[in-house]
N, C-alpha and C positions, 0 to 999 in steps of 0.2 A: 408368117413373118419369122417366127421362131425357128421353124425348120430351115428356112433359107439362111438365116444367120448361122445356124449350126453347120450347114454345108459349107458356107464361105469360111467360117473359122477353121474347119477341118482342112480346107484347101490352103489357107494361109499357113497352118501348121506344117503341112506337107511341103509347101513351097519354101518355107524357111529351112527345113531339113535338106532340101535339094540344094539350096544356096550354100549351106554350111559344108555339105559333103562333096561339092564340086571341086576337083583337085586343080584344074587349070584356071589361073586367075582371069584370063580373057573370057572363058566360058562362064566363070562365076559372075563377071560383070553383066553378061547377057541374062543369066538367071536372076540376078538382082533386079534387073529391069522388069522382068516378068513378075517377080515378087512384088514390085512396086505397083503393078497393075492390079494384082490380087488385093493389096492393101487399099487401093483406091476403090475397088468394088465393095470391100468391107465397110469403108467409111460411108459410101453412098447408101448402103443398106442400113447402116446404123444412124442414118439421117444427119450426117455431118458433111454437107456438100462443100463447105469452105475448106475443111480439112482434106477432103478428097481432092479438091482442085490443087491444093498445095502439094499433096503427095504425088499427084500426077506430074506436076512440073518438076519438083525436086527429086523425088525418089525414083521416078521412072526415066527421066531424061538426064538431069544434071549429074547425079552421083555416079551412074554407070559411065557417063562420058568422062568424068574426072578420073575415074579408076583406069579407064583405057588409056587416057592421055598420060597418066603417071606411069603405067606399065611401058608405054612407048618410050617415054623419057628415060626410064631406068634401063631399058634394053639398049638404047643409044649410048648411054654412059658406060655400060659394061663392055661395049665393043670398041671404045676409043682407046688410044694408047695412054698409058698412065693409070689404068684401072678404074674402079668405080668412083674414086674421088676426083679423078682428073689431074692428079699430081704428075707433073712431068719433071723428071730429074735428069 
């Protein structure tokens, strides 16, 4: 059990570094989702199934989806006339 926990903690550490050092925000959202799966496995091994289920729903699905939607919204606003604020003069 301890060896498995050390392996998963190492994977979570490496996964966090990959998320931080990913330069493209869209790819970062995908790596964030994979990082959420790693955290889910960590919580399952640490015998926290309720926390693992919450992490699976929120960290793996909801947060990356919101990041991608925010990026899409920002991209749409930057290409409209009037600039990023939408001011039309």
